[in-house]
C-alpha positions as CSV (number, residue, x, y, z in Angstrom):
1,M,4.1,18.6,10.4
2,S,5.6,15.8,8.3
3,D,8.4,13.7,9.5
4,E,11.8,14.2,8.0
5,R,12.3,11.6,5.3
6,P,14.8,11.0,2.5
7,G,14.4,12.4,-0.9
8,P,15.8,10.7,-4.1
9,D,18.7,8.5,-3.3
10,E,21.4,7.8,-5.9
11,V,22.5,4.5,-4.2
12,D,18.9,3.3,-4.2
13,R,18.5,4.4,-7.8
14,R,21.6,2.4,-9.0
15,R,20.3,-0.7,-7.2
16,K,16.9,-0.3,-8.8
17,H,18.5,0.1,-12.2
18,A,20.6,-3.0,-11.6
19,R,17.5,-5.0,-10.8
20,L,15.9,-4.0,-14.1
21,V,19.1,-4.8,-16.0
22,S,19.0,-8.3,-14.5
23,L,15.4,-8.6,-15.7
24,L,16.4,-7.5,-19.2
25,E,19.3,-10.0,-19.3
26,A,17.1,-12.8,-18.1
27,R,14.6,-12.0,-20.9
28,G,17.2,-11.3,-23.6
29,A,15.8,-7.8,-24.1
30,G,17.5,-4.4,-24.4
31,T,14.8,-2.0,-23.2
32,I,11.9,-2.0,-20.8
33,V,9.0,0.6,-20.7
34,L,7.5,1.5,-17.4
35,R,4.0,3.0,-17.5
36,S,2.1,2.0,-14.4
37,A,1.9,4.1,-11.2
38,A,3.6,1.4,-9.2
39,A,6.5,0.9,-11.5
40,V,7.1,4.6,-12.4
41,S,6.8,5.8,-8.8
42,W,9.2,3.1,-7.7
43,Y,11.9,3.9,-10.2
44,L,11.5,7.7,-9.7
45,D,11.8,7.5,-5.9
46,G,8.2,8.4,-5.3
47,S,7.9,11.4,-7.6
48,R,4.3,12.6,-8.0
49,V,3.7,11.6,-11.6
50,H,-0.1,11.9,-11.6
51,V,-2.6,14.7,-11.9
52,S,-5.8,12.8,-11.3
53,L,-5.6,10.2,-8.5
54,A,-7.7,7.9,-10.6
55,A,-5.6,8.2,-13.8
56,D,-2.5,6.6,-15.1
57,P,0.9,8.4,-14.7
58,I,1.4,11.4,-16.9
59,V,4.9,10.2,-17.9
60,A,6.7,7.0,-19.0
61,V,10.1,5.8,-18.1
62,V,12.3,3.9,-20.6
63,V,15.2,1.9,-19.1
64,S,18.1,0.2,-20.9
65,P,21.3,-1.3,-19.5
66,G,23.2,1.9,-20.0
67,D,20.6,4.6,-19.7
68,A,17.2,5.7,-18.5
69,W,15.0,8.5,-19.6
70,L,11.5,9.9,-19.1
71,V,8.9,11.0,-21.7
72,A,6.6,13.8,-20.7
73,T,4.3,16.2,-22.5
74,S,5.1,19.9,-22.9
75,N,2.4,21.1,-20.5
76,E,3.7,18.9,-17.6
77,V,7.4,18.9,-18.0
78,E,8.2,22.3,-16.3
79,R,6.6,21.5,-13.0
80,L,8.0,17.9,-13.0
81,Q,11.5,19.1,-13.5
82,A,11.2,21.9,-11.0
83,E,9.5,20.0,-8.2
84,E,9.4,16.2,-8.7
85,L,12.1,14.6,-10.8
86,P,15.4,13.3,-9.7
87,D,18.3,13.7,-12.1
88,I,17.0,11.9,-15.2
89,R,17.0,12.8,-18.9
90,V,13.6,14.0,-20.2
91,R,12.2,13.8,-23.7
92,T,9.4,16.3,-24.2
93,V,6.6,15.8,-26.7
94,P,3.7,18.2,-27.6
95,W,0.8,18.0,-25.2
96,H,-1.4,16.8,-28.0
97,T,0.9,13.8,-28.8
98,P,0.0,10.6,-27.0
99,I,3.0,9.5,-25.0
100,D,2.4,5.8,-26.0
101,A,2.9,6.8,-29.7
102,V,6.5,7.7,-29.1
103,L,7.6,4.9,-26.8
104,P,9.9,2.1,-28.0
105,S,8.1,-1.1,-29.2
106,G,8.9,-4.3,-31.1
107,D,11.6,-6.9,-30.7
108,G,13.8,-6.5,-27.8
109,V,11.5,-4.1,-25.9
110,L,9.6,-5.3,-22.9
111,Q,6.3,-3.8,-21.9
112,E,5.0,-4.1,-18.3
113,A,2.4,-6.6,-19.3
114,D,5.1,-9.0,-20.5
115,V,6.9,-9.1,-17.2
116,A,4.4,-8.1,-14.5
117,A,5.5,-10.8,-12.0
118,E,9.2,-10.0,-12.5
119,L,8.6,-6.3,-12.0
120,R,6.8,-7.0,-8.7
121,A,9.7,-9.0,-7.6
122,A,12.1,-6.3,-8.6
123,R,10.5,-3.7,-6.4
124,A,9.5,-6.0,-3.6
125,S,12.5,-5.7,-1.3
126,L,12.5,-2.2,0.1
127,L,15.8,-0.3,0.0
128,P,17.0,1.9,2.9
129,A,15.6,5.3,1.7
130,E,12.3,3.6,0.7
131,L,11.9,2.0,4.1
132,A,12.6,5.3,5.8
133,R,9.9,7.0,3.7
134,F,7.5,4.1,4.4
135,R,8.0,4.3,8.2
136,S,7.3,8.0,8.1
137,L,4.2,7.5,6.1
138,G,3.0,4.8,8.5
139,R,3.5,6.9,11.5
140,E,1.8,10.0,10.1
141,T,-1.2,8.1,8.6
142,T,-1.7,6.2,11.9
143,S,-1.4,9.4,14.0
144,A,-4.0,11.2,11.8
145,L,-6.5,8.3,12.0
146,E,-6.0,7.5,15.7
147,A,-6.2,11.2,16.6
148,L,-9.5,11.4,14.7
149,V,-10.9,8.3,16.4
150,G,-10.1,9.8,19.8
151,E,-12.3,12.9,18.9
152,L,-15.3,11.2,17.4
153,D,-18.9,11.6,18.6
154,P,-21.6,9.1,17.8
155,A,-23.7,11.8,16.2
156,R,-21.2,12.6,13.5
157,T,-22.0,11.3,10.0
158,E,-19.8,8.9,8.1
159,R,-19.2,11.4,5.3
160,A,-18.2,14.1,7.8
161,V,-15.7,11.8,9.4
162,A,-14.3,10.8,6.0
163,A,-13.9,14.5,5.0
164,D,-12.2,15.2,8.3
165,L,-9.7,12.4,7.8
166,A,-9.1,13.4,4.2
167,G,-8.2,16.9,5.3
168,R,-5.7,15.6,7.9
169,L,-4.0,13.4,5.4
170,V,-3.8,16.0,2.6
171,A,-2.3,18.4,5.1
172,A,0.5,15.9,5.7
173,G,1.1,15.5,1.9
174,I,-0.7,12.1,1.9
175,D,-3.1,11.2,-0.9
176,P,-6.2,9.6,0.5
177,L,-6.7,6.8,-2.0
178,V,-9.3,4.9,0.0
179,L,-11.4,6.2,2.9
180,L,-14.1,3.9,4.3
181,V,-16.4,4.5,7.3
182,A,-19.1,2.3,8.7
183,G,-21.3,3.3,11.6
184,E,-22.9,0.6,13.8
185,G,-25.7,0.1,11.4
186,R,-23.4,-0.7,8.4
187,L,-20.7,-2.9,9.9
188,A,-21.8,-5.9,7.8
189,H,-20.3,-4.2,4.8
190,R,-16.6,-5.0,4.3
191,H,-16.0,-2.1,1.9
192,P,-18.3,0.6,3.4
193,L,-18.1,3.7,1.3
194,P,-19.2,6.6,3.6
195,T,-22.8,7.7,3.7
196,E,-24.9,10.3,5.6
197,G,-25.6,7.7,8.3
198,R,-24.5,8.5,11.8
199,L,-21.7,6.6,13.5
200,G,-23.7,5.4,16.6
201,S,-21.9,3.6,19.4
202,R,-19.4,1.8,17.2
203,A,-17.7,2.5,13.9
204,M,-15.0,1.1,11.6
205,L,-12.6,3.5,9.8
206,V,-10.2,2.4,7.0
207,A,-7.5,4.5,5.4
208,C,-5.2,3.8,2.4
209,G,-2.8,6.7,2.0
210,R,-0.1,7.3,-0.5
211,R,3.0,9.5,-0.3
212,D,6.3,9.1,-2.1
213,G,4.5,6.5,-4.2
214,L,4.2,4.2,-1.3
215,I,0.8,3.1,0.0
216,V,0.0,2.3,3.6
217,N,-3.2,0.5,4.7
218,L,-4.8,0.4,8.1
219,T,-8.2,-0.1,9.9
220,R,-9.2,1.3,13.3
221,W,-12.3,1.2,15.5
222,F,-14.3,3.7,17.4
223,D,-16.2,2.7,20.6
224,E,-18.4,5.3,22.3
225,G,-17.4,4.2,25.8
226,G,-13.7,3.8,24.9
227,T,-13.6,0.1,26.0
228,P,-15.0,-2.5,23.6
229,A,-17.9,-4.4,25.0
230,E,-18.7,-8.1,24.6
231,P,-19.1,-10.0,22.3
232,F,-17.1,-7.5,20.1
233,A,-14.0,-7.6,22.3
234,T,-13.8,-11.4,22.1
235,D,-14.5,-11.4,18.4
236,M,-11.7,-8.9,17.8
237,H,-9.3,-11.0,19.9
238,R,-10.2,-13.9,17.7
239,I,-9.7,-12.1,14.4
240,R,-6.4,-10.8,15.7
241,A,-5.4,-14.4,16.2
242,V,-6.2,-15.0,12.5
243,E,-4.0,-12.0,11.6
244,R,-1.3,-13.5,13.8
245,A,-1.4,-16.7,11.7
246,Y,-1.0,-14.7,8.5
247,L,1.9,-12.8,10.0
248,D,3.7,-15.9,11.4
249,A,3.5,-17.4,7.9
250,T,4.8,-14.3,6.2
251,V,8.5,-15.3,6.0
252,P,11.1,-15.1,3.2
253,G,10.6,-17.8,0.6
254,A,6.9,-18.5,1.4
255,S,4.5,-18.1,-1.5
256,L,1.4,-15.9,-1.2
257,A,-0.7,-19.0,-1.9
258,D,0.9,-20.9,1.0
259,I,0.4,-17.9,3.4
260,L,-3.3,-17.7,2.4
261,R,-3.8,-21.4,3.1
262,T,-2.2,-21.0,6.6
263,G,-4.1,-17.9,7.4
264,S,-7.4,-19.0,6.1
265,A,-7.2,-22.2,8.1
266,A,-7.0,-20.1,11.3
267,Y,-10.6,-18.9,10.9
268,A,-12.0,-22.3,11.9
269,E,-9.4,-22.7,14.6
270,Q,-10.7,-19.4,16.1
271,G,-14.3,-20.5,16.0
272,F,-15.3,-18.6,12.8
273,D,-16.9,-20.2,9.8
274,A,-14.2,-22.1,7.9
275,D,-15.2,-20.4,4.6
276,E,-15.0,-16.9,6.1
277,W,-11.9,-16.1,4.1
278,T,-13.9,-16.5,0.9
279,K,-16.2,-13.6,1.7
280,H,-13.5,-10.9,1.4
281,H,-10.0,-10.6,0.1
282,Q,-7.4,-11.2,2.8
283,G,-4.7,-8.7,1.7
284,G,-1.3,-9.4,0.4
285,A,2.0,-7.7,-0.5
286,A,2.1,-3.9,-0.2
287,G,4.3,-1.1,-1.3
288,Y,3.8,0.9,-4.5
289,A,0.3,-0.6,-5.0
290,G,-2.5,-1.1,-2.5
291,R,-1.8,-4.8,-2.8
292,D,1.1,-5.8,-4.9
293,P,-0.5,-8.3,-5.5
294,R,-3.4,-9.7,-3.5
295,A,-2.9,-13.2,-2.1
296,T,-5.1,-15.7,-4.0
297,P,-5.0,-19.5,-4.0
298,E,-3.1,-19.3,-7.3
299,A,-0.6,-16.5,-6.3
300,T,3.0,-17.7,-6.9
301,D,4.8,-14.5,-5.7
302,V,7.4,-15.3,-3.0
303,V,8.1,-13.3,0.1
304,Q,11.4,-11.4,0.1
305,P,13.3,-9.8,2.9
306,W,12.3,-6.2,3.6
307,Q,9.1,-6.6,1.7
308,A,5.9,-4.9,2.9
309,F,2.6,-6.6,3.5
310,A,-0.9,-5.7,4.6
311,W,-3.2,-8.5,5.7
312,N,-6.8,-7.7,6.5
313,P,-8.7,-10.7,7.9
314,T,-12.4,-10.0,8.5
315,A,-15.5,-11.7,9.9
316,P,-19.0,-10.5,10.6
317,A,-18.6,-6.9,12.1
318,V,-14.9,-7.3,12.9
319,K,-11.8,-6.6,10.9
320,V,-8.1,-5.9,11.6
321,E,-5.6,-4.4,9.2
322,D,-2.0,-3.0,9.5
323,T,0.9,-2.6,7.2
324,V,4.1,-4.3,8.1
325,V,7.6,-5.1,6.7
326,V,9.4,-8.4,6.9
327,T,12.7,-8.0,8.7
328,P,15.4,-10.5,9.7
329,D,13.9,-10.4,13.2
330,G,10.2,-10.8,12.2
331,V,7.6,-8.3,11.1
332,E,7.9,-4.6,11.9
333,V,4.7,-2.7,12.2
334,L,4.7,0.5,10.0
335,T,1.2,1.6,11.0
336,T,2.0,2.7,14.5
337,S,2.6,5.9,16.3
338,A,4.3,6.9,19.5
339,A,0.9,7.5,21.1
340,S,-0.7,4.4,19.8
341,T,-2.6,2.1,22.1
342,H,-3.8,-0.1,19.3
343,P,-3.4,-3.7,20.7
344,T,-2.0,-5.2,17.5
345,P,-0.2,-8.5,17.6
346,T,2.0,-7.4,14.7
347,T,5.2,-6.7,16.6
348,V,8.9,-7.3,15.7
349,G,10.1,-10.8,16.2
350,G,6.7,-12.6,16.5
């Protein structure tokens, strides 16, 4: 059963609107059009504005200093208004009319591509109701994944495990956006899409789940005997120390590029190849996109208080990944459950 979590919050909505008005004023514009899943879901308090998980939102949101309205097609609007939307004015167009054809454009109208970095900054700092939803999502996704890990058998196939996890997440109202499973013969792959191969004595499971527009990311491991053997146990301890370096550097005011430099330097300090960070992305900001954005050497986005992050340092056959939020007292782990025994270093205050 899902945790109790807040629905649309009028105070949060007013603060989101104010952030967009500040953006408009800074750009000397009068209107902004939101079309991406991240931006639309953020503004609409996590309303389900998709049909296909792989497609763009089926609506658009137009925001001006004194107003906000939504554009939807006639075949979608009834369900949206009955089940999803907060109190917002809706303009309906025929199902055969492309939404983009009726949206504002021209001078004084900002499109998302014009202000991508500013929009990321506007949604970065989680508001109280958002944080409550994210905590609930983190607990439930972690519980589902860790419960499954505790039931695994080496003879199960990767695809069967992924299907089992998908069912558990969907039952909790969580969209399984990414499910990765690697048995012991495929641990070299850092994005292991599941196959018919069997798990064997060790396996890695990755879940990226979305609910209320928010996306949580985590990785867990299965060991047949329950206790990791050497050299895996030592390698995991070392990769967690790399994660610790990333987390310690994730403080308000730091740029993603600076955090990446600090975290990537920890590979050599922990006895891994110094260039290990170049072999897989290291994670970055989280929230309404899987990474919002990824950290790169050129990333100029700056950490804000109450912003979420998911770092995922990896080395040969080891990986660690959790979703956290930056609080005044340190980082709070979102991907944890009351029954969790996952020995993560991502605790509040460290």
